[in-house]
C-alpha positions in Angstrom: -18.8 6.2 11.9 -16.2 4.4 10.3 -14.8 6.2 6.6 -12.9 4.6 3.5 -9.2 6.4 3.5 -9.8 8.8 -0.2 -6.7 7.2 -2.7 -5.0 10.8 -1.8 -4.5 9.8 2.0 -3.1 6.0 0.9 -0.4 7.8 -1.7 0.7 9.8 0.6 0.4 7.4 3.7 2.7 4.9 1.5 5.2 7.3 0.4 5.3 8.3 3.9 6.0 4.7 4.8 8.6 4.0 2.9 10.5 7.4 3.4 10.5 6.6 7.6 12.0 3.2 6.9 14.7 4.8 3.6 17.1 6.4 5.7 21.3 5.8 6.2 21.5 2.2 6.5 19.1 1.7 3.4 21.4 2.9 1.0 24.7 2.7 2.1 24.7 -1.5 2.1 22.3 -2.3 -1.0 25.4 -0.9 -2.7 28.1 -2.7 -1.2 26.1 -6.0 -1.0 26.7 -5.6 -5.2 30.3 -4.8 -5.3 30.8 -7.8 -3.4 27.6 -10.2 -4.7 29.6 -9.2 -8.1 27.8 -11.9 -11.2 25.6 -13.3 -8.8 24.4 -9.5 -7.2 21.4 -11.5 -8.2 20.2 -13.3 -6.0 22.1 -11.5 -3.3 20.0 -9.2 -4.0 16.3 -11.3 -3.6 17.8 -12.3 -0.4 18.0 -8.5 0.9 14.6 -8.0 -0.2 13.1 -10.4 1.8 14.4 -8.7 4.7 15.5 -5.1 4.0 11.5 -5.2 2.6 9.0 -7.8 2.7 9.9 -9.1 6.1 9.3 -4.7 8.2 6.4 -4.8 6.2 5.1 -8.2 6.9 5.3 -7.0 10.1 3.4 -3.8 10.0 0.4 -5.8 8.4 0.4 -8.5 11.1 0.7 -5.1 13.9 -2.3 -3.8 11.8 -3.9 -7.8 11.3 -3.7 -8.5 15.6 -5.8 -5.3 16.5 -3.3 -4.2 19.4 -2.8 -1.1 20.4 0.8 -0.9 20.5 3.9 -3.0 20.5 4.2 -3.9 23.9 0.5 -5.3 23.3 1.6 -7.4 20.4 4.9 -9.2 22.4 2.8 -9.2 25.9 1.1 -12.4 24.1 4.2 -13.7 25.2 4.1 -12.4 29.2 3.3 -8.8 30.7 6.8 -8.8 31.6 9.1 -10.4 28.5 6.7 -7.6 27.0 8.1 -4.8 28.3 11.1 -5.9 28.3 11.1 -6.7 25.0 9.5 -3.3 23.7 12.2 -1.4 25.7 14.9 -3.0 24.2 13.5 -2.9 20.5 13.3 1.1 20.7 17.1 1.6 22.1 17.8 -0.5 19.2 16.1 1.6 16.3 16.0 4.4 19.0 18.7 6.4 20.6 21.8 3.3 21.0 21.9 2.4 17.4 19.8 4.0 14.0 18.9 7.3 15.7 22.9 8.2 16.2 23.2 5.9 12.5 21.1 8.7 10.9 23.4 11.2 12.0 27.2 9.4 11.9 25.8 8.3 7.6 24.9 12.1 7.1 28.1 13.4 7.6 30.3 10.3 6.1 28.7 11.0 3.1 27.7 14.0 2.6 30.3 16.4 5.2 33.3 14.5 5.0 34.1 14.0 1.1 34.2 18.3 1.7 36.6 18.4 3.8 40.6 19.2 3.1 42.1 17.9 6.2 41.6 14.2 8.2 42.4 16.2 11.7 40.0 18.4 11.2 37.0 15.5 11.3 36.5 15.1 14.8 34.8 18.6 14.7 34.0 18.7 11.8 31.8 15.5 13.1 30.7 17.0 16.7 29.2 20.7 15.2 27.0 18.2 12.2 26.2 16.0 14.4 24.8 18.6 17.0 23.1 20.1 13.5 21.5 17.6 12.6 19.9 16.1 15.2 18.5 20.1 16.9 17.1 20.2 13.1 15.3 16.8 13.7 14.5 17.8 17.3 12.8 20.9 16.0 10.5 19.0 12.9 9.4 16.5 15.5 7.8 18.5 18.7 5.1 18.7 16.6 4.2 14.9 16.0 0.7 16.0 14.9 2.5 17.3 12.0 4.8 14.1 11.0 2.0 13.0 8.1 3.1 16.6 6.6 6.6 17.2 6.8 7.5 13.6 6.0 4.6 12.2 3.5 4.5 16.1 1.9 7.5 17.4 1.9 10.7 15.0 2.6 9.6 12.5 0.4 9.6 14.3 -2.6 12.9 15.9 -2.0 14.8 12.7 -1.1 12.9 11.5 -4.3 14.2 13.1 -6.6 17.8 13.3 -5.5 17.7 9.3 -5.7 16.2 9.0 -8.9 18.8 11.6 -10.3 21.9 8.6 -9.6 19.6 5.8 -10.0 18.9 7.0 -13.4 22.1 7.9 -14.4 23.5 4.6 -13.0 20.9 2.0 -15.4 21.1 3.6 -18.4 25.4 4.3 -18.5 26.6 1.2 -17.0 30.0 1.7 -15.2 31.3 -1.6 -16.0 30.5 -4.9 -15.7 29.8 -7.0 -12.9 32.8 -8.3 -11.4 33.8 -11.9 -9.5 32.0 -12.5 -6.1 33.5 -12.5 -2.9 34.6 -15.6 -1.7 31.5 -14.2 0.9 28.6 -14.4 -1.8 30.3 -17.2 -3.9 28.0 -20.4 -2.3 24.9 -19.4 -0.9 24.5 -15.2 -1.8 20.5 -15.9 -1.3 21.5 -16.8 2.1 23.8 -13.6 2.1 21.5 -11.5 1.2 19.6 -12.4 3.7 21.6 -11.7 6.9 22.7 -8.5 4.9 18.9 -6.9 5.2 18.9 -7.3 9.1 21.5 -4.5 9.2 19.2 -2.2 8.3 16.8 -2.4 11.6 13.8 -1.8 9.5 11.3 -4.6 10.5 12.8 -3.9 14.2 11.3 -0.7 13.8 8.0 -2.3 11.4 5.6 -2.7 14.2 6.1 1.1 16.1 5.6 2.5 12.2 2.9 0.8 12.0 1.7 2.6 15.2 2.1 6.1 13.1 -0.3 4.6 9.6 -2.8 3.2 12.3 -2.9 6.5 14.4 -2.9 8.3 11.1 -5.6 6.6 9.3 -7.9 6.7 13.0 -7.5 11.0 13.2 -8.6 10.8 9.4 -11.5 8.5 10.5 -11.0 5.2 8.7 -11.2 3.4 12.2 -13.5 -0.3 11.0 -10.9 -3.6 11.2 -11.6 -3.5 6.8 -11.0 -0.3 6.2 -7.8 0.0 8.1 -6.7 -3.0 6.5 -7.5 -2.6 3.3 -6.2 1.2 3.0 -2.7 -0.4 4.9 -2.5 -3.1 2.1 -2.7 -0.5 -0.5 0.2 2.0 1.7 2.1 -1.5 2.4 2.4 -2.4 -1.5 3.0 2.1 -2.2 6.8 1.6 0.2 7.2 -2.1 -1.7 8.0 -1.1 -4.8 9.2 2.3 -3.9 11.6 0.1 -1.8 12.3 -2.5 -3.6 12.7 -0.8 -7.0 15.8 0.8 -5.4 17.4 -1.7 -3.3 17.9 -3.0 -7.0 18.6 0.0 -8.6 21.5 0.7 -5.4 22.5 -2.8 -5.6 23.1 -3.2 -9.0 25.5 0.6 -8.9 27.6 -1.1 -6.4 27.8 -4.1 -9.1 28.7 -2.3 -12.7 31.2 -0.2 -10.6 33.9 -2.8 -9.8 35.3 -3.0 -13.4 36.2 1.1 -12.7 36.6 2.0 -9.6 37.3 -1.3 -7.8 36.0 -2.6 -4.4 35.8 0.1 -2.2 36.0 -0.3 1.7 31.8 0.7 2.1 28.7 1.6 0.9 29.1 5.1 2.0 32.4 5.4 -0.7 30.6 3.1 -3.7 28.0 6.1 -3.4 30.8 9.0 -3.1 32.7 7.3 -5.9 29.3 7.1 -8.4 28.1 10.3 -7.9 31.7 11.6 -8.4 32.4 8.8 -11.9 28.9 10.7 -13.0 28.8 14.3 -11.4 32.1 15.5 -11.3 32.6 18.1 -8.5 28.2 18.3 -8.0 28.3 14.5 -7.9 29.4 15.5 -3.8 26.9 18.3 -3.7 24.0 16.1 -4.9 25.0 13.2 -2.7 24.8 15.6 0.2 22.1 16.7 -0.2 19.8 12.9 -0.9 22.0 12.0 2.3 21.2 14.2 4.9 17.3 14.7 3.6 16.7 10.5 3.4 18.7 10.3 7.2 15.8 13.0 8.5 13.2 11.6 7.0 14.0 8.4 9.1 15.2 10.4 12.4 12.2 12.8 12.4 9.7 9.6 12.2 12.3 7.2 15.4 12.2 10.3 17.3 8.4 11.1 17.2 7.6 7.1 18.3 10.2 7.1 20.6 10.0 10.5 22.8 5.9 9.2 22.7 6.7 5.7 23.5 8.9 7.0 26.3 6.3 9.5 27.4 3.5 6.5 28.0 5.6 4.7 30.3 7.4 7.8 32.6 4.2 10.6 31.7 6.1 13.3 34.9 8.1 13.2 32.1 7.1 15.2 29.0 6.9 14.3 25.5 9.0 17.3 24.8 12.0 16.6 26.5 12.2 13.1 26.3 13.0 13.9 22.6 15.6 17.0 23.3 17.3 14.3 25.5 17.1 11.5 22.8 18.4 14.3 20.3 21.1 14.7 22.6 22.0 11.3 23.3 21.7 10.1 20.1 24.1 13.7 18.3 26.7 12.1 21.3 26.9 8.6 20.5 26.7 9.3 16.6 30.4 10.5 17.3 31.8 7.2 18.2 31.3 7.3 13.7 30.0 5.1 11.2 31.9 2.2 11.6 31.9 1.4 15.4 27.7 2.2 15.1 27.4 -0.5 13.2 30.2 -3.2 14.8 28.1 -2.7 17.8 25.2 -3.1 16.4 25.4 -6.4 14.3 25.5 -8.7 17.7 22.2 -7.1 18.8 20.3 -7.3 16.0 22.0 -11.8 15.6 19.8 -11.5 18.9 16.9 -9.5 17.7 15.9 -10.6 14.6 14.7 -14.5 14.5 12.8 -12.8 17.8 11.0 -10.2 15.6 10.3 -12.9 13.0 8.5 -15.6 15.0 6.6 -12.5 16.7 5.6 -11.4 13.2 4.7 -15.1 12.3 3.5 -16.3 15.4 0.9 -13.2 15.4 -0.4 -13.7 11.8 -1.0 -17.9 13.3 -2.6 -16.6 16.1 -6.3 -18.0 15.4 -5.0 -21.6 14.2 -4.1 -21.4 17.8 -6.3 -19.5 19.7 -3.5 -17.0 21.1 -2.2 -20.0 23.1 0.5 -18.5 25.7 2.4 -21.0 25.9 3.0 -21.6 22.0 4.0 -17.6 21.9 6.7 -19.4 25.1 8.0 -22.3 23.6 8.4 -20.3 20.2 10.4 -17.6 21.9 12.3 -19.4 24.8 13.9 -21.5 22.2 13.8 -19.1 19.3 16.1 -16.5 22.1 17.7 -20.0 23.2 19.5 -20.2 19.5 19.6 -16.4 18.8 21.7 -14.9 21.9 24.6 -18.0 20.8 24.5 -16.5 17.6 24.6 -12.4 18.5 27.7 -13.8 21.2 29.3 -15.3 18.1 29.3 -12.1 16.3 30.8 -10.2 19.1 33.8 -12.5 19.1 32.4 -14.8 22.1 32.3 -18.0 20.2 31.6 -20.9 22.2 33.1 -24.0 20.7 31.0 -26.7 21.9 27.8 -25.0 21.8 28.9 -24.3 17.7 30.0 -27.3 17.4 26.7 -28.8 19.0 24.5 -26.0 16.6 26.3 -26.9 12.9 25.3 -30.8 14.0 21.7 -31.2 15.0 20.0 -27.4 13.6 19.1 -27.0 9.8 20.5 -24.1 8.1 22.6 -23.0 11.0 25.8 -21.8 8.7 23.2 -19.6 6.6 22.7 -17.8 9.9 19.0 -19.2 10.2 19.5 -22.5 12.7 16.3 -20.9 14.6 14.0 -22.4 12.6 13.4 -25.4 13.8 13.5 -24.8 17.1 11.1 -21.8 17.1 9.2 -24.9 15.5 9.4 -27.7 18.4 8.7 -25.1 20.2 5.1 -23.5 18.9 4.6 -27.6 19.2 5.9 -28.1 22.4 4.0 -25.1 23.4 0.6 -26.5 22.2 1.2 -29.3 23.9 1.4 -28.0 26.8 -1.7 -26.7 26.8 -3.6 -29.0 25.6 -2.4 -31.7 28.5 -2.4 -29.5 31.2 -6.3 -27.3 30.3 -4.8 -24.0 30.3 -7.7 -21.9 29.0 -6.9 -20.7 25.3 -5.2 -16.7 25.2 -6.8 -14.1 24.9 -6.8 -12.5 21.6 -6.5 -8.4 21.0 -10.4 -7.7 21.1 -10.9 -9.7 23.8 -8.1 -8.2 26.2 -9.4 -6.3 29.7 -8.8 -2.7 29.0 -6.8 -2.1 32.2 -3.7 -3.7 32.1 -1.0 -2.8 34.1 0.8 -0.8 31.5 0.7 3.1 31.9 -1.1 3.7 27.9 1.4 4.6 25.2 0.4 8.5 23.5 -0.4 8.5 19.7 1.5 10.6 17.2 -1.4 12.3 17.3 -1.0 14.4 20.4 2.6 12.9 22.0 0.4 13.8 24.9 -0.5 10.3 26.3 -3.9 10.1 24.9 -5.3 5.9 25.3 -4.1 4.3 21.9 -1.8 2.3 24.1 -2.4 0.3 26.4 
């Protein structure tokens, strides 16, 4: 029989969800946004909160609402092959290719590099640090049954304490007045902030972190759909309030620092300068601890989730071996440096984020169009056609004829939202095709057969292939 989640568990899960989301990029992007936006910081921050807070948390809610067991099951509503490819790409993006290495490189850039005396020692120091960082993260991830205790009860309070000290100083004693907005934020600051929220990678990780929350509740006897949704909604609210407050505070910190500190190169430099301004020699130590703990919590969650998923695809490889391999590969990739990681990830994010947003919206609208596959397929196809060229443009491969065509026929294309109209047209077209071909409606999650071609995805509870997934 399903039981109601106690308030203490909901609070732990909410703080855990906050900790999983709030990692590397979440610390460095808001301060930079604040410096660049200047007097327009509030509108830019509002846009950032939409994609940096609202979208990830809505995606978690969409996963719970869908009733699916995992991300592959949710994305397979488009097509089983699409579901497999899309899920693998997302796990690689938030795992060993981008997000996991970034946790190590950001920790080094902010927590260690400022303390080093000579520039020529940085490469060796980065190599040593990343090995140690991912070694610890791997050890914490080898026992996935304890992720709730490790992240929710220990690391999150530590991280909130470190961050709270710096934020309190910035709010109580502002450094200077807001500066003049950078030209990129002089107009349409909201939409510029909207796109900056992509860089957090949180919406890509949302459904994966949703699996952790749902399995944690089920392990504690909360199994009823209504009870699960209620508990998840409360946990999401807690995480959302914390994230919005921290992001807004960091953006304010960046905006109020320009008058005295000047415009700095990146968010890591801003945090280091602000911390040094308030706390002097102790600022670097405080900041280093804050960054390392923040990034470690995210790294633990990502290793656990990715290792569980790939173990489900390849059961012959043990969860522990995959976790070790992911940590080792992430340590290697992290050595290309923070700027290199950001540069490589932007084009991929420009392609993936519109697909994630479209899938989330379709999940909530699923009952309206009775889950027909054609609606999913039409929406995702036309969304991808636009996002593909946006990604190529971000990578420096702009196709002039296509760019001009999109600029003429697609509303909001200049704002990075040109995919909205094609997504709507694709969905309507898919509905018409389904209607006139007379094909049966798509199966809902509850009606989906229990013998799919996909192998089961393991739960975070045991990491050994327990069938919490397809």
